[in-house]
Steps between C-alpha positions, in 0.01 A plus 500: 500500500635843407587733782303827499702802602376855526684749286802638686499218757830309502492122518590375844830314517612247755592605852801313637523448875819447698655493846825643631711227655755652736798272556692736728368801691801721559283785634311281748170667406299262279647163598567209267268285290193628312498869595281668235237425236467671166336522161625615161222653294469475121645852458814406699414684821555306822327510837681358803330425833692451825270293728684581821400638839516842333372417150578718200429519129752614238477571126784465247520573127652156428610170653858614431440790740380255768818296449718812519343618826436170681738246342784580741766351273323166463406463868133548405349318204187569297313169468211500254190292573381282214135405483315236303208622287257414783696721744682219684869535571688195370 
């Protein structure tokens, strides 16, 4: 079936979700393990949520910007979630 789109309405692309996996916390602030959750939108913008005792929400123009700010020289990794078509994580 053809997809109807109103004039001027962009087609929605996929949204990729991810977690930040901190291997070493040199600052002692966020701890180690899964420290943040995020999503990359179809236009490249990224939202990052810190579900801590003092939660916060950050926006970045790209996933490269997230890596530059939070990667800490490889001590924090961006791990993308992969979902099956029915929404299950393999």
